[in-house]
C-alpha positions as CSV (number, residue, x, y, z in Angstrom):
1,X,-17.8,18.2,-8.0
2,X,-19.2,20.6,-5.4
3,X,-17.8,20.6,-1.9
4,X,-21.1,19.4,-0.3
5,X,-21.1,16.3,-2.6
6,X,-17.4,15.4,-2.3
7,X,-17.6,15.9,1.5
8,X,-13.8,15.8,1.7
9,X,-12.6,17.2,5.0
10,X,-16.0,17.2,6.7
11,X,-15.8,17.1,10.5
12,X,-19.0,15.6,11.7
13,X,-18.7,16.5,15.3
14,X,-18.7,20.2,14.4
15,X,-22.1,19.9,12.6
16,X,-25.2,21.1,14.4
17,X,-27.2,18.5,12.5
18,X,-25.2,15.7,14.2
19,X,-26.2,17.1,17.6
20,X,-29.8,17.3,16.6
21,X,-29.7,13.7,15.3
22,X,-28.0,12.4,18.4
23,X,-30.5,14.1,20.7
24,X,-33.3,12.7,18.6
25,X,-31.8,9.2,18.7
26,X,-31.3,9.4,22.5
27,X,-34.9,10.5,23.0
28,X,-36.1,7.7,20.7
29,X,-34.0,4.9,22.3
30,X,-34.5,5.8,26.0
31,X,-37.7,7.5,27.2
32,X,-39.3,7.0,23.8
33,X,-38.6,3.3,23.3
34,X,-41.3,1.8,25.5
35,X,-43.9,4.2,24.1
36,X,-43.0,3.9,20.4
37,X,-42.7,0.1,20.7
38,X,-46.4,-0.2,21.6
39,X,-47.7,2.2,19.0
40,X,-50.1,0.7,16.4
41,X,-48.3,0.1,13.1
42,X,-50.7,2.4,11.3
43,X,-49.4,5.2,13.5
44,X,-45.7,4.3,13.0
45,X,-45.9,4.8,9.3
46,X,-46.8,8.5,9.2
47,X,-44.4,9.1,12.1
48,X,-41.6,7.5,10.1
49,X,-42.5,9.7,7.1
50,X,-42.2,12.9,9.2
51,X,-39.0,11.8,10.8
52,X,-37.4,10.7,7.5
53,X,-38.3,14.0,5.8
54,X,-36.8,16.0,8.7
55,X,-33.5,14.1,8.6
56,X,-33.4,14.5,4.8
57,X,-33.6,18.3,5.2
58,X,-30.7,18.1,7.7
59,X,-28.7,16.3,5.1
60,X,-29.0,19.0,2.4
61,X,-32.0,17.3,0.9
62,X,-29.9,14.1,0.3
63,X,-27.4,15.6,-2.1
64,X,-24.7,13.0,-1.3
65,X,-27.3,10.2,-1.6
66,X,-28.2,11.5,-5.0
67,X,-24.6,11.3,-6.1
68,X,-24.4,7.7,-4.8
69,X,-27.6,7.0,-6.9
70,X,-26.0,8.5,-10.0
71,X,-22.9,6.5,-9.6
72,X,-24.8,3.2,-9.0
73,X,-27.1,3.5,-12.0
74,X,-24.9,5.3,-14.5
75,X,-26.9,5.3,-17.8
76,X,-29.4,2.7,-16.5
77,X,-33.0,3.9,-16.1
78,X,-34.1,4.6,-12.6
79,X,-37.2,2.7,-11.5
80,X,-38.7,6.0,-10.3
81,X,-37.6,9.6,-10.1
82,X,-34.4,10.4,-8.2
83,X,-36.4,12.7,-5.9
84,X,-38.9,10.0,-5.0
85,X,-36.1,7.4,-4.4
86,X,-34.2,9.7,-2.1
87,X,-37.3,10.8,-0.2
88,X,-38.3,7.2,0.4
89,X,-34.8,6.1,1.3
90,X,-34.9,8.4,4.3
91,X,-38.5,7.4,5.2
92,X,-37.6,3.7,5.0
93,X,-34.6,4.2,7.2
94,X,-36.6,5.9,9.8
95,X,-39.3,3.2,9.7
96,X,-36.6,0.5,10.1
97,X,-35.0,2.4,13.0
98,X,-38.3,2.4,14.8
99,X,-38.7,-1.3,14.2
100,X,-35.5,-1.8,16.3
101,X,-37.4,-0.3,19.3
102,X,-40.0,-3.1,18.9
103,X,-37.6,-6.0,19.0
104,X,-38.4,-7.0,22.6
105,X,-42.1,-7.1,21.9
106,X,-41.9,-9.5,19.0
107,X,-42.8,-13.1,19.7
108,X,-44.1,-16.2,17.9
109,X,-47.6,-14.8,18.5
110,X,-46.9,-11.3,17.1
111,X,-44.4,-11.9,14.3
112,X,-47.0,-12.5,11.6
113,X,-48.2,-8.9,12.0
114,X,-44.7,-7.6,11.2
115,X,-43.3,-10.0,8.7
116,X,-44.3,-12.5,6.0
117,X,-41.9,-15.0,4.7
118,X,-41.7,-15.9,1.0
119,X,-39.6,-18.8,-0.2
120,X,-39.6,-20.7,3.1
121,X,-39.6,-23.9,1.1
122,X,-36.1,-23.1,-0.1
123,X,-34.9,-23.0,3.5
124,X,-36.7,-26.2,4.5
125,X,-35.2,-28.0,1.5
126,X,-31.7,-26.7,2.3
127,X,-31.9,-28.0,5.9
128,X,-33.1,-31.4,4.7
129,X,-29.6,-31.7,3.1
130,X,-28.1,-31.7,6.6
131,X,-25.3,-29.3,6.0
132,X,-26.8,-26.1,7.2
133,X,-28.1,-23.0,5.4
134,X,-26.4,-19.7,4.8
135,X,-28.8,-16.8,4.6
136,X,-26.8,-14.3,2.6
137,X,-28.0,-10.8,3.1
138,X,-27.0,-7.3,2.3
139,X,-27.7,-4.2,4.3
140,X,-30.8,-3.9,2.2
141,X,-34.1,-2.7,3.8
142,X,-34.8,-3.9,7.3
143,X,-32.3,-6.8,6.9
144,X,-32.3,-7.5,10.6
145,X,-35.9,-8.4,10.5
146,X,-34.8,-11.8,9.1
147,X,-33.7,-12.8,12.6
148,X,-37.0,-12.5,14.4
149,X,-38.9,-13.7,11.2
150,X,-37.0,-17.0,11.3
151,X,-36.2,-17.3,15.0
152,X,-39.8,-16.9,16.1
153,X,-40.8,-19.5,13.5
154,X,-38.6,-22.0,15.2
155,X,-35.5,-22.0,13.0
156,X,-32.3,-22.2,15.2
157,X,-30.3,-19.3,13.8
158,X,-27.0,-17.6,14.4
159,X,-26.0,-14.2,13.0
160,X,-22.5,-13.3,12.2
161,X,-22.1,-9.5,12.6
162,X,-20.5,-6.6,14.4
163,X,-22.0,-5.4,17.6
164,X,-23.2,-1.7,17.2
165,X,-20.9,-0.3,19.9
166,X,-17.9,-1.1,17.7
167,X,-18.7,1.8,15.5
168,X,-18.0,4.2,18.3
169,X,-14.4,3.0,18.4
170,X,-13.9,2.8,14.7
171,X,-15.2,6.4,14.2
172,X,-13.7,7.9,17.3
173,X,-12.1,10.9,15.6
174,X,-14.7,11.5,12.8
175,X,-18.2,10.8,14.2
176,X,-18.4,9.6,17.7
177,X,-20.1,11.7,20.4
178,X,-21.0,10.7,24.0
179,X,-24.7,10.8,23.0
180,X,-24.2,8.5,20.0
181,X,-22.3,6.0,22.2
182,X,-25.3,5.8,24.4
183,X,-27.6,5.2,21.4
184,X,-25.3,2.4,20.1
185,X,-25.2,0.7,23.5
186,X,-29.0,0.8,23.8
187,X,-29.4,-0.5,20.3
188,X,-27.1,-3.4,21.1
189,X,-29.2,-4.2,24.2
190,X,-32.3,-4.4,22.0
191,X,-30.6,-6.5,19.3
192,X,-29.6,-9.0,22.0
193,X,-33.3,-9.6,22.6
194,X,-33.7,-11.2,19.2
195,X,-34.2,-15.0,19.0
196,X,-30.7,-15.7,17.6
197,X,-27.2,-16.4,18.7
198,X,-25.0,-13.5,17.9
199,X,-21.5,-14.3,16.7
200,X,-19.0,-11.4,16.8
201,X,-17.4,-11.1,13.4
202,X,-14.2,-9.8,15.0
203,X,-13.7,-12.9,17.1
204,X,-13.1,-16.6,16.2
205,X,-15.3,-18.0,13.5
206,X,-15.5,-21.4,15.1
207,X,-19.1,-20.8,16.2
208,X,-20.1,-20.0,12.6
209,X,-18.7,-23.3,11.3
210,X,-20.3,-25.2,14.3
211,X,-23.7,-23.6,13.4
212,X,-23.6,-25.0,9.9
213,X,-22.1,-28.4,11.0
214,X,-25.1,-28.7,13.3
215,X,-27.5,-28.0,10.4
216,X,-28.7,-24.7,11.6
217,X,-29.2,-21.4,9.9
218,X,-26.4,-18.8,9.7
219,X,-27.1,-15.2,8.6
220,X,-24.3,-13.0,7.3
221,X,-23.9,-10.0,5.1
222,X,-21.8,-9.9,1.9
223,X,-21.2,-6.1,2.2
224,X,-19.8,-5.7,5.7
225,X,-16.6,-3.7,6.3
226,X,-14.6,-6.4,8.1
227,X,-12.4,-9.2,6.7
228,X,-8.8,-10.1,5.9
229,X,-9.1,-10.8,2.1
230,X,-11.2,-9.2,-0.5
231,X,-12.2,-9.6,-4.1
232,X,-13.9,-7.2,-6.5
233,X,-17.3,-7.6,-8.1
234,X,-19.6,-5.6,-10.4
235,X,-22.4,-4.0,-8.5
236,X,-24.7,-2.5,-11.2
237,X,-22.5,0.2,-12.7
238,X,-19.9,0.3,-9.9
239,X,-17.1,-2.0,-8.7
240,X,-17.3,-3.1,-5.1
241,X,-14.7,-4.5,-2.7
242,X,-16.1,-7.4,-0.7
243,X,-14.7,-9.8,1.8
244,X,-14.2,-13.4,0.7
245,X,-15.1,-14.7,4.2
246,X,-18.7,-15.7,3.2
247,X,-17.3,-17.7,0.3
248,X,-14.8,-19.5,2.5
249,X,-17.6,-20.6,4.9
250,X,-19.7,-21.7,1.9
251,X,-17.0,-23.7,0.2
252,X,-15.6,-25.3,3.3
253,X,-18.9,-26.4,4.8
254,X,-20.9,-27.3,1.7
255,X,-23.9,-25.4,3.2
256,X,-26.7,-24.2,1.0
257,X,-26.4,-20.6,-0.1
258,X,-29.7,-18.7,0.0
259,X,-29.6,-15.0,-1.1
260,X,-32.2,-13.3,1.0
261,X,-33.7,-9.7,1.1
262,X,-36.3,-7.9,3.1
263,X,-38.7,-5.7,1.1
264,X,-41.3,-3.2,2.2
265,X,-43.0,-1.4,-0.7
266,X,-44.7,2.0,-0.2
267,X,-47.0,2.0,2.8
268,X,-47.1,-1.7,3.3
269,X,-47.6,-2.5,7.0
270,X,-45.5,-5.7,6.9
271,X,-42.0,-6.6,5.7
272,X,-41.6,-9.4,3.1
273,X,-38.6,-11.6,3.9
274,X,-37.8,-13.2,0.5
275,X,-35.6,-16.3,0.7
276,X,-34.3,-16.9,-2.8
277,X,-33.5,-20.1,-4.6
278,X,-30.2,-21.7,-3.6
279,X,-27.1,-20.7,-5.5
280,X,-24.8,-23.8,-6.1
281,X,-21.0,-23.5,-6.0
282,X,-19.7,-23.5,-9.5
283,X,-16.3,-24.9,-10.3
284,X,-14.5,-23.0,-13.0
285,X,-12.2,-25.0,-15.3
286,X,-8.6,-23.6,-15.5
287,X,-9.3,-21.0,-12.8
288,X,-7.3,-20.8,-9.6
289,X,-8.9,-20.6,-6.1
290,X,-9.1,-16.8,-6.1
291,X,-10.7,-16.6,-9.5
292,X,-13.2,-19.3,-8.6
293,X,-14.1,-17.5,-5.4
294,X,-14.6,-14.2,-7.3
295,X,-16.8,-16.0,-9.8
296,X,-19.1,-17.4,-7.2
297,X,-19.2,-14.2,-5.2
298,X,-20.3,-12.4,-8.3
299,X,-23.1,-14.8,-8.8
300,X,-24.4,-14.2,-5.3
301,X,-24.0,-10.5,-5.5
302,X,-25.9,-10.4,-8.8
303,X,-29.0,-11.8,-7.1
304,X,-29.0,-9.1,-4.4
305,X,-28.0,-6.3,-6.9
306,X,-31.1,-7.2,-8.9
307,X,-33.2,-6.3,-5.9
308,X,-31.2,-3.1,-5.4
309,X,-31.9,-2.1,-9.0
310,X,-35.7,-2.5,-8.3
311,X,-35.7,-0.9,-4.9
312,X,-32.7,1.4,-4.6
313,X,-34.4,3.3,-1.8
314,X,-33.8,0.2,0.4
315,X,-30.0,0.4,-0.1
316,X,-29.1,4.1,-0.3
317,X,-28.8,4.7,3.4
318,X,-26.2,1.9,3.7
319,X,-24.4,3.3,0.6
320,X,-24.3,6.7,2.2
321,X,-22.9,5.3,5.4
322,X,-20.2,3.4,3.6
323,X,-19.3,6.5,1.7
324,X,-18.8,8.4,4.9
325,X,-16.7,5.8,6.6
326,X,-14.5,5.1,3.6
327,X,-11.6,7.0,5.3
328,X,-11.5,4.4,8.1
329,X,-12.5,1.3,6.1
330,X,-9.8,-1.3,5.4
331,X,-11.1,-1.4,1.9
332,X,-13.6,1.2,0.7
333,X,-16.8,-0.5,-0.4
334,X,-16.9,1.1,-3.8
335,X,-13.8,2.1,-5.9
336,X,-15.1,5.3,-7.3
337,X,-15.6,7.5,-4.3
338,X,-14.7,11.2,-4.4
339,X,-11.0,11.7,-3.6
340,X,-10.0,12.6,0.0
341,X,-6.7,13.1,1.7
342,X,-8.0,11.8,5.0
343,X,-8.0,8.0,4.3
344,X,-6.1,5.9,6.8
345,X,-3.6,3.4,5.5
346,X,-4.8,-0.2,5.1
347,X,-2.6,-1.3,8.0
348,X,-3.8,1.4,10.3
349,X,-7.5,0.7,9.5
350,X,-7.0,-3.0,10.1
351,X,-5.4,-2.3,13.4
352,X,-8.2,0.0,14.5
353,X,-10.8,-2.6,13.5
354,X,-9.0,-5.3,15.5
355,X,-8.7,-3.1,18.6
356,X,-12.4,-2.1,18.3
357,X,-13.4,-5.7,18.0
358,X,-11.3,-6.7,21.0
359,X,-12.9,-4.0,23.2
360,X,-16.3,-5.0,22.0
């Protein structure tokens, strides 16, 4: 495999493209935020296309992303050409980044112009059971748009996640720059304006259990990098390491499990928040607790993977990010990454994650 695909030994802080991206991000999040946030949506779409195309050229026309796509689909047929998927992945990512700048301007009166919710009846039925509802997401599309979409519709919601500034600590030697730290801090300020209670995934999980016990909505991702115990699942043609933490919350609380995605096709002006039908916990005869957990995790992941198969452009940016941080992950997301000599030990990665969480 060529050096630019394997990316072993890459030092991001020496790359001029990182400086360009950080300067662009700083301009977007500080002087540009108030201006861009008030732009009509029909102006934002072409702006996102231009920005996405520019970033793709900085990234060698998405060569690493193409490799991720090949590994994900194997011999499966792509829904469109690889060129179109990679192009749209960068455009979608830029559009979603601009959406973050608009968080403070979203409200119950304006949310319908940004999002439409499909499957709301599944959530309502789940809450009627009285045990809370887990909105299980992946880092697919504008996944954070679930928070304003539900919060501004009156659903009391908590989100279990990592505050953006934690990445500056995790990637201190491989990616972090002073400019990027400022961008992450500003992003966190904007995310805190969303109508949800943020629960730090690195702290105690008592608030997450309380959220469900009080029959509220809890959002969490199956594909985050934190956790203490993992299991492996098939993800299309790859094998993924995923934390069992979501399964523990599900099993212990009896909450409804609702796989949910956010889709925006082509030039659509609005995001579709699609709340899927509930997945019920399946007991497996003659299986131990670990096997049963893996079985149910696979069933949930299969639902989200089916959306990735239809819209890989919605997931490729996250896959690329996880590829780049695999040397500092406790468990690399996928098991088939190009080899590198720079990976931290599991113990060292876990310690760094704990320290980063404590500082956050």
